C-alpha positions as a LaTeX table, in Angstrom:
\begin{tabular}{lrrr}
\hline
Residue & $x$ (\AA) & $y$ (\AA) & $z$ (\AA) \\
\hline
Met1 & 89.15 & 118.00 & 88.88 \\
Lys2 & 90.48 & 114.55 & 89.93 \\
Gln3 & 93.98 & 116.00 & 89.86 \\
Leu4 & 93.15 & 118.84 & 91.91 \\
Trp5 & 91.34 & 116.52 & 94.52 \\
Ile6 & 94.48 & 114.23 & 94.64 \\
Thr7 & 96.80 & 117.22 & 95.10 \\
Ile8 & 94.53 & 118.67 & 98.22 \\
Val9 & 94.58 & 115.25 & 99.84 \\
Lys10 & 98.39 & 114.76 & 99.27 \\
Asn11 & 99.26 & 118.08 & 100.78 \\
Tyr12 & 96.82 & 117.41 & 103.72 \\
Ile13 & 98.25 & 114.10 & 104.41 \\
Arg14 & 101.61 & 115.64 & 103.93 \\
Ile15 & 100.83 & 118.22 & 106.73 \\
Gly16 & 99.38 & 115.65 & 108.91 \\
Leu17 & 102.45 & 113.48 & 108.69 \\
Phe18 & 104.52 & 116.62 & 109.67 \\
Phe19 & 102.48 & 116.83 & 112.68 \\
Tyr20 & 102.34 & 113.26 & 113.69 \\
Tyr21 & 106.02 & 112.44 & 113.43 \\
Lys22 & 108.88 & 113.86 & 115.11 \\
Lys23 & 110.86 & 113.93 & 111.78 \\
Ile24 & 110.66 & 112.32 & 108.48 \\
Asn25 & 114.14 & 111.79 & 106.70 \\
Val26 & 114.34 & 111.35 & 103.18 \\
Ile27 & 117.31 & 109.94 & 101.34 \\
Gly28 & 117.89 & 109.12 & 97.78 \\
Lys29 & 115.24 & 111.18 & 96.10 \\
Glu30 & 117.75 & 111.90 & 93.32 \\
Asn31 & 117.16 & 108.13 & 92.49 \\
Ile32 & 113.59 & 108.54 & 91.41 \\
Pro33 & 113.09 & 108.98 & 87.72 \\
Lys34 & 111.52 & 112.10 & 86.98 \\
Lys35 & 109.52 & 110.60 & 83.91 \\
Gly36 & 108.66 & 107.32 & 82.35 \\
Ala37 & 107.31 & 104.16 & 83.85 \\
Val38 & 108.27 & 103.38 & 87.61 \\
Met39 & 107.50 & 100.73 & 89.98 \\
Phe40 & 108.43 & 101.48 & 93.66 \\
Val41 & 109.09 & 98.30 & 95.63 \\
Ser42 & 108.92 & 98.71 & 99.44 \\
Asn43 & 109.20 & 96.81 & 102.73 \\
His44 & 106.00 & 96.78 & 104.60 \\
Gln45 & 105.88 & 97.32 & 108.41 \\
Asn46 & 103.36 & 99.87 & 109.05 \\
Ala47 & 100.20 & 99.26 & 107.36 \\
Leu48 & 98.57 & 102.25 & 105.48 \\
Ile49 & 101.05 & 104.64 & 106.86 \\
Asp50 & 103.73 & 103.17 & 104.57 \\
Pro51 & 102.12 & 104.15 & 101.32 \\
Leu52 & 101.27 & 107.56 & 102.79 \\
Ile53 & 104.85 & 108.31 & 103.51 \\
Ile54 & 106.01 & 107.17 & 100.15 \\
Gly55 & 103.36 & 108.87 & 98.24 \\
Thr56 & 103.99 & 112.23 & 99.91 \\
Thr57 & 107.94 & 112.20 & 99.77 \\
Asn58 & 108.40 & 112.06 & 96.04 \\
Ser59 & 106.98 & 114.07 & 93.28 \\
Arg60 & 105.76 & 111.20 & 91.24 \\
Asn61 & 102.01 & 110.78 & 90.76 \\
Thr62 & 101.79 & 107.37 & 92.46 \\
His63 & 99.13 & 104.49 & 92.34 \\
Phe64 & 99.25 & 102.30 & 95.45 \\
Leu65 & 98.65 & 98.62 & 95.39 \\
Thr66 & 96.85 & 97.90 & 98.76 \\
Arg67 & 95.51 & 94.76 & 100.40 \\
Ala68 & 91.89 & 94.21 & 99.41 \\
Gly69 & 90.85 & 93.52 & 102.92 \\
Val70 & 90.85 & 97.51 & 103.76 \\
Phe71 & 88.28 & 97.99 & 100.94 \\
Lys72 & 85.19 & 97.18 & 102.75 \\
Arg73 & 82.83 & 100.06 & 103.26 \\
Lys74 & 81.26 & 101.96 & 100.20 \\
Leu75 & 82.55 & 105.47 & 101.52 \\
Ile76 & 85.97 & 103.93 & 102.13 \\
Ile77 & 86.15 & 102.30 & 98.82 \\
Arg78 & 85.23 & 105.43 & 97.12 \\
Phe79 & 87.87 & 107.46 & 99.02 \\
Phe80 & 90.57 & 104.95 & 98.44 \\
Asn81 & 89.63 & 104.77 & 94.63 \\
Ser82 & 89.81 & 108.69 & 94.66 \\
Val83 & 93.46 & 108.56 & 95.88 \\
Gln84 & 94.68 & 106.06 & 93.51 \\
Met85 & 94.71 & 103.01 & 95.80 \\
Ile86 & 94.27 & 99.86 & 93.86 \\
Pro87 & 92.86 & 96.62 & 95.73 \\
Ile88 & 95.37 & 93.39 & 95.40 \\
Tyr89 & 93.47 & 90.16 & 96.49 \\
Arg90 & 95.18 & 87.42 & 98.60 \\
Val91 & 94.31 & 83.74 & 99.53 \\
Arg92 & 92.97 & 85.15 & 102.94 \\
Asp93 & 90.43 & 87.26 & 101.17 \\
Gly94 & 88.92 & 84.06 & 99.59 \\
Trp95 & 89.74 & 81.63 & 96.81 \\
Asn96 & 87.07 & 83.19 & 94.96 \\
Thr97 & 88.60 & 86.70 & 94.97 \\
Ile98 & 91.91 & 85.59 & 93.25 \\
Pro99 & 90.79 & 85.76 & 89.69 \\
Lys100 & 89.83 & 89.47 & 90.45 \\
Asn101 & 93.85 & 90.02 & 90.22 \\
Ile102 & 93.86 & 89.48 & 86.42 \\
Ala103 & 91.70 & 92.67 & 85.97 \\
Ile104 & 94.11 & 94.29 & 88.64 \\
Ile105 & 97.25 & 93.24 & 86.79 \\
Asn106 & 95.89 & 94.48 & 83.44 \\
Lys107 & 94.94 & 97.89 & 85.07 \\
Cys108 & 98.79 & 98.07 & 86.29 \\
Ile109 & 99.90 & 97.17 & 82.95 \\
Asn110 & 97.89 & 99.85 & 81.48 \\
Leu111 & 99.20 & 102.40 & 84.02 \\
Leu112 & 102.98 & 101.63 & 83.25 \\
His113 & 102.21 & 101.94 & 79.68 \\
Lys114 & 101.18 & 105.45 & 80.12 \\
Asn115 & 104.32 & 106.20 & 82.16 \\
Asn116 & 102.81 & 106.34 & 85.50 \\
Ala117 & 104.36 & 105.05 & 88.98 \\
Ile118 & 102.95 & 102.26 & 90.81 \\
Leu119 & 103.85 & 101.30 & 94.34 \\
Ile120 & 103.91 & 97.75 & 95.52 \\
Phe121 & 104.59 & 95.81 & 98.81 \\
Pro122 & 106.06 & 92.27 & 97.41 \\
Glu123 & 106.38 & 90.74 & 100.79 \\
Gly124 & 102.63 & 90.00 & 100.44 \\
Gly125 & 101.59 & 91.74 & 103.73 \\
His126 & 102.83 & 93.91 & 106.53 \\
Asn127 & 104.82 & 92.62 & 109.48 \\
Leu128 & 106.48 & 94.47 & 112.25 \\
Ala129 & 109.60 & 92.40 & 111.99 \\
Arg130 & 112.82 & 94.40 & 111.20 \\
Arg131 & 113.70 & 92.33 & 108.08 \\
Ile132 & 112.96 & 91.88 & 104.45 \\
Arg133 & 110.94 & 88.85 & 104.02 \\
Val134 & 110.60 & 86.77 & 100.80 \\
Leu135 & 109.22 & 88.45 & 97.98 \\
Ser136 & 106.20 & 87.16 & 96.25 \\
Lys137 & 106.21 & 87.12 & 92.41 \\
Gly138 & 103.23 & 89.65 & 92.06 \\
Phe139 & 105.55 & 92.41 & 91.06 \\
Thr140 & 107.42 & 90.44 & 88.47 \\
Arg141 & 103.93 & 89.39 & 86.97 \\
Ile142 & 103.01 & 92.98 & 86.38 \\
Leu143 & 106.61 & 93.99 & 84.84 \\
Phe144 & 106.81 & 90.90 & 82.55 \\
Gly145 & 103.27 & 91.11 & 81.61 \\
Thr146 & 103.84 & 94.81 & 80.45 \\
Phe147 & 106.78 & 93.58 & 78.36 \\
Glu148 & 104.94 & 90.81 & 76.80 \\
Ile149 & 102.31 & 93.38 & 75.36 \\
Tyr150 & 104.64 & 96.36 & 75.05 \\
Pro151 & 108.11 & 94.90 & 74.46 \\
Glu152 & 109.79 & 98.17 & 73.43 \\
Met153 & 108.89 & 99.65 & 76.82 \\
Glu154 & 111.31 & 100.79 & 79.56 \\
Ile155 & 110.30 & 100.40 & 83.19 \\
Gln156 & 112.68 & 101.39 & 86.32 \\
Ile157 & 112.22 & 99.59 & 89.65 \\
Val158 & 113.10 & 101.84 & 92.59 \\
Pro159 & 113.53 & 99.97 & 95.76 \\
Val160 & 112.49 & 101.63 & 98.93 \\
Gly161 & 113.53 & 101.02 & 102.49 \\
Leu162 & 111.08 & 102.38 & 105.25 \\
Asn163 & 112.63 & 102.64 & 108.78 \\
Tyr164 & 110.88 & 103.44 & 112.05 \\
Asp165 & 112.52 & 103.92 & 115.31 \\
His166 & 109.28 & 103.17 & 117.60 \\
Ile167 & 106.70 & 101.91 & 115.11 \\
Leu168 & 103.89 & 101.35 & 117.44 \\
Asp169 & 104.58 & 104.56 & 119.66 \\
His170 & 103.94 & 108.16 & 119.44 \\
Pro171 & 105.92 & 110.24 & 118.94 \\
Ala172 & 108.17 & 108.56 & 116.69 \\
Ser173 & 110.57 & 109.22 & 113.65 \\
Cys174 & 110.89 & 107.78 & 110.21 \\
Ser175 & 113.25 & 107.52 & 107.43 \\
Val176 & 112.55 & 106.48 & 103.82 \\
Tyr177 & 115.47 & 105.47 & 101.56 \\
Tyr178 & 115.09 & 105.54 & 97.83 \\
Gly179 & 117.44 & 103.28 & 96.17 \\
Lys180 & 119.09 & 103.34 & 92.70 \\
Pro181 & 116.79 & 102.29 & 90.07 \\
Ile182 & 116.89 & 98.87 & 88.72 \\
Asp183 & 116.15 & 98.24 & 84.90 \\
Ala184 & 113.52 & 95.65 & 84.80 \\
Lys185 & 114.08 & 95.06 & 81.24 \\
Lys186 & 117.38 & 93.43 & 81.69 \\
Phe187 & 115.87 & 90.55 & 83.60 \\
Trp188 & 113.09 & 89.74 & 81.22 \\
Asn189 & 113.72 & 86.57 & 79.29 \\
Pro190 & 110.37 & 85.55 & 77.45 \\
Asn191 & 111.85 & 82.08 & 76.92 \\
Asp192 & 112.71 & 81.43 & 80.63 \\
Ile193 & 109.99 & 83.44 & 82.75 \\
Phe194 & 111.01 & 81.19 & 85.78 \\
Thr195 & 114.49 & 81.85 & 85.95 \\
Ser196 & 113.77 & 85.59 & 85.11 \\
Thr197 & 111.44 & 85.80 & 87.99 \\
Asn198 & 113.63 & 84.29 & 90.66 \\
Lys199 & 116.48 & 86.53 & 89.53 \\
Leu200 & 114.67 & 89.77 & 89.78 \\
Lys201 & 113.14 & 88.95 & 93.20 \\
Glu202 & 116.68 & 88.12 & 94.25 \\
Val203 & 118.21 & 91.39 & 93.35 \\
Val204 & 115.39 & 93.58 & 94.44 \\
Arg205 & 115.34 & 91.85 & 97.79 \\
Asn206 & 119.15 & 92.21 & 98.21 \\
Glu207 & 118.60 & 95.85 & 97.23 \\
Met208 & 115.95 & 96.27 & 99.90 \\
Lys209 & 117.91 & 94.66 & 102.51 \\
Val210 & 120.42 & 97.46 & 102.22 \\
Leu211 & 117.75 & 100.22 & 102.55 \\
Thr212 & 116.19 & 98.88 & 105.94 \\
Thr213 & 117.35 & 97.08 & 108.84 \\
His214 & 117.39 & 93.41 & 108.00 \\
Ile215 & 117.92 & 90.75 & 110.46 \\
Glu216 & 118.60 & 87.41 & 108.96 \\
Asp217 & 119.05 & 85.12 & 111.91 \\
Leu218 & 115.29 & 84.27 & 112.82 \\
Asn219 & 116.28 & 81.78 & 115.55 \\
Asn220 & 118.07 & 84.96 & 117.64 \\
Tyr221 & 115.85 & 87.76 & 116.27 \\
Asp222 & 114.50 & 88.77 & 119.70 \\
Lys223 & 118.09 & 88.47 & 121.13 \\
Ile224 & 119.44 & 90.79 & 118.19 \\
Val225 & 116.59 & 93.36 & 118.54 \\
Asn226 & 117.33 & 93.60 & 122.46 \\
Ala227 & 121.00 & 93.93 & 121.79 \\
Leu228 & 120.39 & 96.74 & 119.20 \\
Asn229 & 118.25 & 98.49 & 121.66 \\
Asn230 & 120.59 & 98.18 & 124.57 \\
Asp231 & 123.18 & 99.54 & 122.22 \\
Asn232 & 121.07 & 102.42 & 121.08 \\
Ala233 & 121.03 & 101.51 & 117.68 \\
Asp234 & 119.83 & 104.23 & 115.07 \\
Phe235 & 116.98 & 102.42 & 113.40 \\
Leu236 & 116.85 & 105.43 & 111.12 \\
Asp237 & 120.15 & 104.60 & 109.69 \\
Pro238 & 119.76 & 101.19 & 108.14 \\
Ile239 & 123.50 & 101.12 & 106.86 \\
Ala240 & 124.84 & 101.93 & 110.11 \\
Thr241 & 122.25 & 99.34 & 111.97 \\
Asn242 & 123.12 & 96.47 & 109.51 \\
Thr243 & 126.80 & 96.98 & 109.91 \\
Lys244 & 126.24 & 96.83 & 113.79 \\
Ile245 & 124.35 & 93.57 & 113.31 \\
Glu246 & 127.33 & 91.91 & 111.77 \\
Thr247 & 129.40 & 92.64 & 114.68 \\
Leu248 & 126.74 & 92.42 & 117.36 \\
Ser249 & 127.51 & 90.59 & 120.80 \\
Leu250 & 124.24 & 88.70 & 122.07 \\
Asn251 & 125.80 & 88.53 & 125.61 \\
Pro252 & 123.13 & 90.14 & 128.01 \\
Thr253 & 123.55 & 93.81 & 128.73 \\
Ser254 & 122.19 & 96.47 & 130.70 \\
Ile255 & 118.93 & 97.92 & 129.25 \\
Ser256 & 118.91 & 101.40 & 128.23 \\
Thr257 & 116.20 & 103.55 & 129.56 \\
Thr258 & 114.82 & 106.82 & 127.75 \\
Tyr259 & 114.00 & 109.38 & 130.54 \\
Lys260 & 111.46 & 112.12 & 129.95 \\
Asn261 & 112.53 & 115.59 & 130.85 \\
Lys262 & 110.31 & 117.89 & 132.92 \\
Ser263 & 109.52 & 120.36 & 129.82 \\
Ser264 & 108.51 & 117.29 & 127.74 \\
Ser265 & 106.16 & 116.09 & 130.48 \\
Ile266 & 104.44 & 119.43 & 130.61 \\
Ile267 & 103.77 & 119.51 & 127.02 \\
Arg268 & 102.37 & 116.16 & 127.09 \\
Ile269 & 100.10 & 117.02 & 130.14 \\
Leu270 & 98.96 & 120.26 & 128.25 \\
Phe271 & 98.31 & 118.41 & 124.91 \\
Ile272 & 96.16 & 115.72 & 126.67 \\
Ala273 & 94.33 & 118.44 & 128.95 \\
Asn274 & 93.59 & 120.23 & 125.71 \\
Ser275 & 92.60 & 117.29 & 123.67 \\
Leu276 & 90.79 & 115.25 & 126.39 \\
Ile277 & 87.62 & 113.94 & 124.43 \\
Pro278 & 89.44 & 112.88 & 121.16 \\
Trp279 & 92.34 & 111.58 & 123.36 \\
Leu280 & 90.09 & 109.41 & 125.45 \\
Leu281 & 88.08 & 108.13 & 122.37 \\
Trp282 & 91.50 & 107.03 & 120.90 \\
Lys283 & 92.42 & 105.21 & 124.27 \\
Lys284 & 89.00 & 103.48 & 123.75 \\
Val285 & 89.67 & 102.37 & 120.49 \\
Gln286 & 93.34 & 101.48 & 120.94 \\
Pro287 & 92.86 & 98.08 & 122.63 \\
Ile288 & 90.44 & 96.79 & 120.21 \\
Ile289 & 92.78 & 97.10 & 117.13 \\
Lys290 & 93.10 & 93.54 & 116.17 \\
Glu291 & 96.55 & 93.78 & 114.06 \\
Leu292 & 99.26 & 95.85 & 115.85 \\
Glu293 & 100.44 & 96.98 & 112.39 \\
Phe294 & 97.31 & 99.06 & 112.10 \\
Thr295 & 98.00 & 100.99 & 115.50 \\
Ser296 & 99.67 & 103.97 & 113.70 \\
Thr297 & 97.26 & 103.93 & 110.98 \\
Phe298 & 94.28 & 104.32 & 113.27 \\
Arg299 & 96.12 & 106.85 & 115.51 \\
Phe300 & 97.06 & 108.95 & 112.53 \\
Ala301 & 93.34 & 108.78 & 111.26 \\
Phe302 & 92.36 & 110.24 & 114.64 \\
Gly303 & 95.01 & 112.79 & 114.25 \\
Ile304 & 94.05 & 114.29 & 111.12 \\
Thr305 & 90.26 & 114.13 & 111.47 \\
Leu306 & 88.94 & 114.03 & 115.07 \\
Phe307 & 91.78 & 116.17 & 116.98 \\
Pro308 & 91.48 & 119.01 & 114.47 \\
Thr309 & 87.79 & 118.88 & 114.19 \\
Phe310 & 87.55 & 119.22 & 118.01 \\
Tyr311 & 90.09 & 122.14 & 118.00 \\
Val312 & 87.85 & 123.98 & 115.56 \\
Phe313 & 84.60 & 123.24 & 117.43 \\
Gln314 & 86.29 & 124.57 & 120.47 \\
Ser315 & 87.62 & 127.56 & 118.97 \\
Ile316 & 84.29 & 128.38 & 117.79 \\
Leu317 & 82.62 & 127.97 & 121.09 \\
Ile318 & 85.29 & 130.12 & 122.67 \\
Gly319 & 84.92 & 132.77 & 120.29 \\
Ser320 & 81.18 & 132.95 & 120.63 \\
Ile321 & 81.32 & 133.12 & 124.40 \\
Phe322 & 84.14 & 135.81 & 124.52 \\
Ala323 & 85.20 & 137.32 & 121.29 \\
Ser324 & 86.15 & 136.03 & 117.88 \\
Ala325 & 89.67 & 136.86 & 118.41 \\
Trp326 & 89.94 & 134.57 & 121.36 \\
Gly327 & 88.72 & 131.81 & 119.23 \\
Tyr328 & 91.45 & 132.30 & 116.97 \\
Tyr329 & 94.18 & 132.67 & 119.82 \\
Tyr330 & 92.82 & 129.18 & 121.03 \\
Leu331 & 93.09 & 127.57 & 117.71 \\
Phe332 & 96.78 & 128.74 & 117.34 \\
Val333 & 97.88 & 127.65 & 120.97 \\
Ser334 & 96.13 & 124.28 & 120.23 \\
Ile335 & 97.96 & 123.85 & 116.91 \\
Leu336 & 101.37 & 124.87 & 118.77 \\
Ile337 & 100.83 & 122.49 & 121.53 \\
Gly338 & 100.12 & 119.64 & 119.18 \\
Leu339 & 103.09 & 120.51 & 117.12 \\
Leu340 & 105.60 & 120.51 & 120.25 \\
Asn341 & 103.89 & 117.36 & 121.72 \\
Ser342 & 105.10 & 115.40 & 118.43 \\
Lys343 & 108.36 & 117.19 & 118.11 \\
Phe344 & 109.60 & 117.44 & 121.54 \\
Thr345 & 108.03 & 114.71 & 123.92 \\
Ser346 & 109.38 & 111.31 & 124.43 \\
Lys347 & 107.42 & 108.14 & 123.55 \\
\hline
\end{tabular}
């Protein structure tokens, strides 16, 4: 029953992401081991959207390590637990919560021992910056802790790069790059865990740098981002973008502008007119989102719950006033407009 529920939720989210994003490019799926223990290690820019994209673009049954701060209400906790999300506690959650991570690490060790897949975001939190931040040692503690108990085990680390063109806007596009697996066992030296940890962190971080846009120069970060935007850099292609960064000129250039064509504007107007109530509710909620990284998460949540509920209600209302067939026609047109709005309008 649990597996059936996970399958239903996963497919519903996959459909939701299809409608939400213009496109989601998946590169390197062949690098994902089909069996055995796997740890996905990814950059983290887009709050809860990140695990949803990784979880729905690969065939492994994945358990997600997620910041404990989102496990607040009983209903939310129950839902997150049902879809295999695991809370990880940080100092900002309170010093008294840190000891709880011991049980979480033991749970992850047990999952790996049973040849499951785990997803972890080792940067320690989400951030909109287009760079790979310094990695925390949490993922190495899980790996080396597993080897200490089960030294015969083999665990593959799959580095992941998530790339968004317009992370806060809609519609937007995304690409997810799965890197070649890294044999974690090769880095484990039980007699020198300190060196083992630092070496593995360095190797994984370097692999992640290749799979997403990485701006190393923090002093000129804003200038580099502006220059990339002015040069129409394709942020969905991290290899090309990182190559461009190496030869980038930071001299002021003219700012490029994206123009909406007439048909795109008509689609957007039709979408808003047909979704006015949920759209207005979203516009009311959007300004009070405290962390910008959660913008897409809340927008997506509205998109897979409130908007379709509104369309179904409207279709029932229309069907009861006129004829049931008209209700079905309206529902079909609403879905079509929503799809066109995501796929063909400009941000």
